C-alpha positions in Angstrom: -284.9 -99.5 -57.3 -282.0 -97.1 -58.0 -281.9 -94.0 -60.2 -283.4 -94.0 -63.7 -280.0 -92.9 -65.0 -278.8 -96.4 -64.5 -280.8 -97.5 -67.5 -279.6 -97.7 -71.1 -280.7 -94.2 -71.8 -278.5 -92.6 -69.1 -276.5 -89.6 -70.3 -273.6 -87.4 -69.3 -274.2 -83.6 -69.3 -271.3 -81.4 -70.4 -271.5 -77.7 -70.1 -270.4 -75.8 -73.2 -268.9 -72.4 -72.1 -265.8 -72.6 -69.9 -266.0 -76.4 -69.8 -266.0 -77.8 -73.4 -265.1 -74.5 -75.1 -263.4 -71.3 -74.0 -266.0 -68.7 -73.2 -266.4 -65.8 -75.6 -270.2 -65.4 -75.0 -269.6 -62.1 -73.2 -268.2 -60.6 -76.3 -271.6 -59.4 -77.5 -271.4 -61.4 -80.7 -273.0 -64.6 -81.8 -269.9 -66.8 -81.6 -268.4 -69.8 -79.9 -265.0 -70.2 -78.4 -262.1 -72.5 -79.2 -262.1 -76.0 -77.7 -260.9 -76.9 -74.2 -258.9 -79.9 -75.6 -258.7 -82.1 -72.4 -262.5 -82.0 -72.1 -263.0 -82.5 -75.9 -260.7 -85.6 -75.6 -262.7 -86.9 -72.6 -266.0 -86.5 -74.6 -264.5 -88.3 -77.6 -263.3 -91.2 -75.3 -266.8 -91.5 -73.7 -268.4 -91.6 -77.2 -266.0 -94.3 -78.3 -267.0 -96.3 -75.2 -270.7 -96.0 -76.3 -271.7 -93.5 -73.7 -274.4 -90.9 -74.3 -273.2 -87.3 -74.1 -275.3 -84.2 -74.4 -274.3 -80.5 -74.4 -276.0 -78.9 -71.3 -276.0 -75.1 -71.8 -278.1 -72.1 -70.9 -277.4 -70.8 -74.4 -280.5 -72.8 -75.7 -282.8 -72.0 -72.8 -286.1 -70.5 -73.6 -285.7 -68.5 -70.3 -282.8 -66.3 -71.5 -283.5 -62.7 -70.5 -282.2 -61.3 -73.8 -281.4 -62.4 -77.3 -278.3 -60.2 -77.2 -276.3 -63.3 -78.3 -278.9 -64.6 -80.7 -281.9 -66.8 -80.4 -281.7 -70.3 -78.8 -282.1 -71.8 -82.3 -279.1 -69.8 -83.5 -277.1 -70.9 -80.5 -278.0 -74.5 -81.0 -276.9 -74.3 -84.7 -273.5 -72.8 -83.7 -273.0 -75.4 -81.0 -273.9 -78.3 -83.4 -271.5 -77.0 -86.0 -268.8 -76.6 -83.3 -269.4 -80.2 -82.2 -269.1 -81.5 -85.8 -265.9 -79.6 -86.4 -264.1 -80.5 -83.1 -265.8 -83.7 -81.9 -266.6 -85.2 -85.3 -270.3 -85.5 -84.7 -273.3 -83.5 -83.7 -274.3 -84.0 -80.0 -277.7 -83.3 -78.6 -277.9 -79.8 -77.1 -280.3 -79.1 -74.2 -280.9 -76.7 -71.3 -282.9 -79.2 -69.3 -281.9 -82.2 -67.2 -284.1 -85.2 -66.6 -284.1 -88.4 -64.6 -281.6 -90.1 -67.0 -278.8 -87.7 -66.4 -275.9 -89.6 -64.9 -273.7 -86.7 -64.0 -272.9 -83.1 -65.0 -269.5 -81.7 -66.0 -269.7 -78.0 -65.5 -267.3 -75.3 -64.3 -270.0 -73.9 -62.0 -271.2 -77.1 -60.4 -270.4 -78.0 -56.8 -270.3 -81.7 -55.9 -272.6 -82.8 -53.1 -272.7 -86.2 -51.4 -276.1 -87.7 -52.3 -278.8 -87.7 -49.5 -276.6 -85.8 -47.1 -276.0 -82.3 -48.6 -272.3 -82.6 -47.7 -270.2 -80.4 -49.9 -267.5 -82.4 -51.7 -265.9 -79.8 -54.0 -264.9 -76.2 -53.8 -267.6 -73.5 -54.1 -267.3 -70.0 -55.4 -269.8 -69.0 -52.7 -268.8 -71.1 -49.7 -265.1 -71.9 -50.5 -263.5 -75.2 -49.9 -265.5 -78.1 -48.5 -265.0 -78.9 -44.8 -262.4 -81.5 -44.0 -263.1 -84.4 -41.6 -261.1 -82.4 -39.0 -263.3 -79.4 -39.5 -266.3 -81.6 -38.9 -264.6 -83.0 -35.8 -264.0 -79.6 -34.4 -267.6 -78.5 -35.1 -269.3 -81.6 -33.7 -266.8 -83.1 -31.2 -266.1 -86.8 -30.9 -269.3 -88.9 -30.7 -268.4 -90.2 -27.2 -267.8 -86.7 -25.8 -270.2 -83.9 -25.3 -270.3 -81.5 -28.1 -268.8 -78.8 -25.9 -265.7 -81.0 -25.1 -262.7 -81.2 -27.2 -260.1 -83.9 -27.0 -256.6 -83.0 -25.9 -254.0 -85.2 -27.7 -251.1 -83.6 -26.0 -250.6 -81.0 -28.7 -250.2 -77.3 -28.1 -253.6 -75.6 -27.5 
């Protein structure tokens, strides 16, 4: 059947801080950072192509442990004004994903191959993803026992 996201309501999630805008959230003030122009340009291109884009940010989460940076409603208003100024239109702002999310663009995301768990992009926790040679060294060649390693005539 395929993913729900393949339908007409599919959307692209774009993180706000450190992806679409420079992070200033740690400043202790209710503010937003300046644009990350390559990402803003990408979002504008998607919108011109008729794609659905939403801002995906913890700033509007009801689960924030503190209102040090303002309420979710205040953050939503700041982000909407930022979008109007820098993108030319207000984008939907959410802290939730659903079955229609096509993909997420986020500085903290790690790409994983679907249905395998195989890491495809660098991780701040686990580092670089394994290369095919790393996998070969870990598992051995399929026609050899896992404890045997091939010798291709290279220096051991």
